[in-house]
VOFI-326367 format. One line per 5 residues: number of its first residue (from 1); their letters; for each residue x, y, z of C-alpha. Coordinates in Angstrom, 2 decimals, always signed. Layout:
// residues N
NUM	A	X Y Z; ... .
//
This chain:
// residues 259
1	MSGVI	-2.57 +24.19 -161.08; -5.40 +25.47 -159.68; -6.67 +27.69 -161.90; -5.18 +31.16 -164.66; -5.78 +34.48 -163.77 .
6	FNQTD	-6.02 +37.10 -166.18; -4.86 +40.19 -165.30; -4.52 +43.28 -167.92; -6.84 +41.96 -170.03; -6.54 +43.32 -174.12 .
11	NSGIL	-10.30 +41.27 -173.76; -9.33 +38.37 -175.47; -8.41 +36.69 -172.10; -4.90 +36.58 -172.87; -1.87 +38.96 -171.37 .
16	NTKHD	-1.07 +41.35 -174.23; +3.20 +42.33 -173.65; +2.91 +45.18 -176.85; +4.53 +48.25 -175.46; +1.58 +50.30 -176.82 .
21	QIPVI	-1.59 +48.52 -175.62; -1.65 +47.76 -171.45; +1.21 +46.90 -169.74; +1.51 +43.65 -168.45; +3.07 +43.28 -164.73 .
26	ARNEG	+4.01 +39.64 -164.93; +4.16 +37.36 -161.86; +6.14 +35.58 -160.55; +6.52 +34.49 -157.42; +7.27 +31.38 -155.61 .
31	LVNKY	+9.36 +29.51 -157.55; +10.77 +26.22 -155.58; +12.26 +22.96 -157.72; +13.39 +20.57 -156.99; +14.87 +16.48 -156.82 .
36	ISATT	+12.70 +13.91 -156.36; +14.19 +10.81 -157.21; +16.58 +9.83 -160.09; +14.46 +10.86 -162.73; +12.00 +13.25 -161.82 .
41	ADINA	+11.55 +16.88 -160.11; +9.47 +19.01 -158.81; +7.94 +22.22 -160.12; +6.41 +24.89 -157.44; +5.46 +27.76 -157.48 .
46	DFLTV	+2.59 +30.61 -156.65; +2.92 +32.61 -159.78; +4.48 +31.92 -162.99; +3.72 +34.11 -166.60; +4.00 +31.99 -169.51 .
51	YNPAG	+4.60 +33.70 -173.38; +4.00 +32.11 -176.19; +5.94 +33.40 -179.38; +3.92 +36.01 -179.90; +4.48 +37.65 -177.07 .
56	QGVVL	+1.22 +37.44 -175.05; +1.56 +36.08 -171.56; -0.53 +34.33 -169.65; -0.41 +34.10 -165.50; -0.51 +30.83 -164.01 .
61	SDVNL	-0.97 +30.18 -160.26; -0.74 +27.54 -158.06; +1.66 +25.83 -160.00; +2.16 +21.99 -158.76; +4.17 +19.64 -161.74 .
66	TVDIT	+6.46 +16.31 -161.49; +8.51 +16.25 -164.72; +9.54 +13.15 -165.56; +12.70 +12.40 -167.94; +11.58 +8.62 -168.53 .
71	AAAGS	+8.15 +9.54 -169.15; +6.33 +11.18 -172.81; +6.70 +14.82 -173.64; +2.33 +15.26 -173.42; +3.39 +13.46 -169.83 .
76	HGLDT	+5.66 +16.24 -168.16; +8.54 +14.41 -170.10; +11.46 +14.88 -172.29; +10.46 +16.69 -174.74; +12.53 +14.38 -177.65 .
81	GSEAA	+15.94 +12.74 -177.88; +16.64 +9.47 -175.96; +17.84 +10.24 -172.76; +21.70 +11.65 -172.24; +23.81 +12.40 -169.25 .
86	IFYHL	+23.72 +15.84 -169.91; +22.44 +19.26 -167.75; +18.28 +19.13 -169.32; +16.49 +22.38 -168.95; +13.34 +23.08 -167.24 .
91	YVIYN	+10.14 +24.50 -168.63; +6.29 +24.80 -167.56; +4.19 +24.75 -170.74; +0.63 +25.46 -171.22; -2.02 +25.08 -174.16 .
96	GTTVN	-5.31 +27.30 -173.07; -6.31 +24.50 -171.15; -3.35 +22.09 -169.72; -0.48 +22.94 -167.55; +1.76 +20.67 -168.28 .
101	GLISA	+5.74 +20.78 -167.08; +8.55 +19.48 -170.13; +12.96 +18.87 -170.02; +14.90 +19.44 -172.77; +18.76 +19.79 -173.23 .
106	HRDTP	+17.70 +22.63 -175.18; +18.41 +26.52 -173.45; +15.96 +28.30 -175.96; +14.16 +25.79 -178.16; +12.26 +23.32 -176.61 .
111	TMPAG	+10.61 +20.58 -179.06; +7.10 +22.01 -177.77; +4.25 +18.80 -177.78; +1.72 +19.22 -179.81; -0.73 +21.93 -178.81 .
116	FTYKK	+1.29 +23.51 -176.73; +2.46 +27.13 -177.25; +3.06 +28.39 -173.99; +5.90 +27.85 -172.28; +8.11 +29.63 -169.72 .
121	YVGAV	+12.06 +28.48 -168.60; +12.05 +27.76 -165.13; +15.62 +26.34 -164.15; +17.63 +23.08 -165.06; +19.02 +19.77 -163.25 .
126	INASS	+22.42 +17.51 -164.17; +21.42 +13.65 -165.17; +24.67 +12.40 -164.65; +24.97 +8.89 -165.50; +21.76 +8.60 -166.47 .
131	NFQYF	+20.25 +9.50 -162.66; +19.44 +12.88 -161.86; +21.17 +14.69 -158.98; +20.51 +16.44 -156.22; +19.02 +20.24 -156.33 .
136	HQMGN	+16.98 +22.38 -154.75; +15.67 +26.00 -155.96; +14.37 +28.63 -154.28; +13.99 +31.27 -156.92; +16.81 +32.18 -159.12 .
141	KVIIA	+19.22 +29.88 -156.31; +20.12 +26.58 -156.74; +22.16 +24.37 -154.08; +23.39 +21.09 -154.86; +25.64 +18.22 -153.35 .
146	EVNVG	+29.79 +20.18 -153.01; +31.92 +19.05 -155.99; +34.98 +19.70 -156.44; +36.23 +21.42 -159.70; +39.92 +21.35 -160.08 .
151	SSTSA	+42.87 +22.84 -158.16; +46.33 +24.86 -159.21; +49.40 +25.21 -157.85; +50.46 +28.08 -160.59; +50.05 +31.69 -159.82 .
156	TYANK	+48.53 +32.38 -163.19; +45.07 +32.14 -164.04; +43.58 +28.74 -164.97; +40.55 +27.37 -166.66; +37.99 +24.88 -164.42 .
161	TLATT	+35.27 +24.24 -166.46; +31.91 +24.12 -164.90; +29.71 +21.50 -167.53; +28.26 +19.10 -165.22; +28.52 +21.78 -162.13 .
166	CPVTA	+25.98 +24.56 -163.39; +23.79 +24.29 -165.97; +25.05 +27.32 -169.65; +21.99 +29.32 -167.86; +23.55 +29.72 -165.04 .
171	RNISG	+24.58 +34.05 -164.58; +26.46 +33.50 -160.27; +27.99 +30.21 -158.24; +29.15 +29.81 -154.53; +31.40 +27.40 -152.70 .
176	KIFAA	+34.71 +27.36 -150.67; +38.29 +27.76 -151.72; +40.46 +25.30 -149.90; +44.45 +25.81 -149.99; +47.24 +24.00 -148.56 .
181	RNTDA	+49.93 +25.43 -147.90; +52.78 +23.14 -148.70; +55.23 +25.24 -147.83; +54.06 +28.01 -145.41; +57.05 +30.57 -144.96 .
186	SSGYA	+55.80 +33.21 -146.58; +51.63 +34.65 -146.23; +49.45 +34.21 -149.52; +46.34 +34.22 -151.63; +44.29 +31.74 -153.79 .
191	FVAGT	+41.59 +33.27 -156.32; +39.01 +33.44 -158.11; +37.91 +34.63 -161.20; +35.27 +35.17 -163.90; +37.82 +35.71 -166.61 .
196	AAGQG	+41.54 +34.94 -167.82; +42.28 +38.42 -166.83; +40.93 +38.10 -163.44; +37.98 +40.24 -163.66; +35.67 +40.13 -160.71 .
201	EQNIR	+39.01 +38.11 -158.28; +37.76 +37.58 -154.62; +40.57 +35.81 -152.79; +41.24 +34.47 -149.26; +44.83 +35.77 -148.09 .
206	WLVNG	+46.73 +33.68 -144.93; +49.48 +36.25 -143.01; +52.91 +34.80 -141.76; +52.81 +37.22 -138.47; +56.68 +38.90 -138.64 .
211	GTNPG	+58.54 +35.95 -141.02; +58.25 +33.00 -138.75; +57.41 +29.87 -140.69; +54.71 +28.38 -138.17; +55.44 +25.28 -140.07 .
216	NNKNI	+53.96 +23.14 -143.23; +50.44 +21.81 -144.12; +48.47 +24.30 -142.60; +45.37 +25.00 -144.49; +43.40 +27.10 -144.90 .
221	IAPFA	+39.14 +27.21 -146.06; +37.26 +30.05 -147.02; +33.42 +30.78 -148.55; +33.50 +32.34 -151.93; +29.81 +33.89 -152.79 .
226	DQLLV	+28.40 +34.77 -156.37; +30.84 +34.89 -158.50; +30.32 +35.98 -161.60; +30.50 +33.73 -164.16; +31.47 +36.07 -167.50 .
231	EDQKI	+32.16 +32.99 -169.73; +29.33 +29.72 -169.99; +30.62 +27.23 -167.25; +34.18 +29.14 -166.41; +35.70 +29.68 -163.68 .
236	YLKVN	+39.41 +30.85 -163.23; +41.70 +29.25 -160.27; +44.85 +31.08 -158.95; +46.96 +30.37 -155.86; +50.73 +32.90 -155.55 .
241	ASGST	+52.44 +31.19 -153.06; +54.97 +28.46 -154.46; +54.72 +25.30 -153.08; +50.60 +25.33 -152.30; +47.81 +24.24 -153.83 .
246	ATLYV	+44.17 +25.96 -154.55; +40.90 +24.02 -155.07; +37.58 +24.94 -155.59; +34.70 +23.73 -154.40; +30.77 +24.10 -156.25 .
251	SGYSF	+27.91 +23.99 -153.81; +25.39 +26.46 -155.23; +24.70 +28.89 -158.26; +22.42 +31.37 -158.89; +20.38 +32.43 -162.31 .
256	HGIV	+19.46 +35.78 -163.61; +15.16 +37.07 -164.06; +13.08 +33.80 -163.55; +11.73 +35.40 -161.06 .
//
């Protein structure tokens, strides 16, 4: 970080976010987080606004950090406890002088190192089998290595867990639906939705013209994008054609409001 930028201060050098004071223009721009190795990830941003518990903010510039799950909390590491095979959340923290990265199992209340009071949530990384997995985040959007999250042969929505695919802070997912039509004498649909009742559903459809069966074992693949996650780490899948199977693959997700 090359410097700290103060805008619209209350003469103390700290942004005042109280509604009865001069309004703050928070700056969160150019955020890029990415996988580096099994134990490290980069956090980079042109500007980030970090806040203390009183709601006062400081705008940081030229943030360039590498977090390391094997390091100590005050040195861009894990806040507390031992490394586990879970999703970890990434923060940028500030003590008035030094900008650090922080890794925490907690999405709201990380254990802050001594002297650090300012923080901003910037993303997450899965530590499957004690190894960070590939991700690349630009702003609120993240791409990951494609994950098969499950299949369905049912005409009723079935929950497919995303617990090891996207963090609880993710609000949308994107990917593809693969439909294997084992018996395909009729047209059909495969659906993905945010709830078991089918709210916000997206679908792919296959057609059999004129009632002619073009042959069994015909497969359909189609993308879906920005499927809203109404429930944390849950998505719902169904298929309405007898003898067919729908499989859901996730290749990305997005946050709301990081930048």
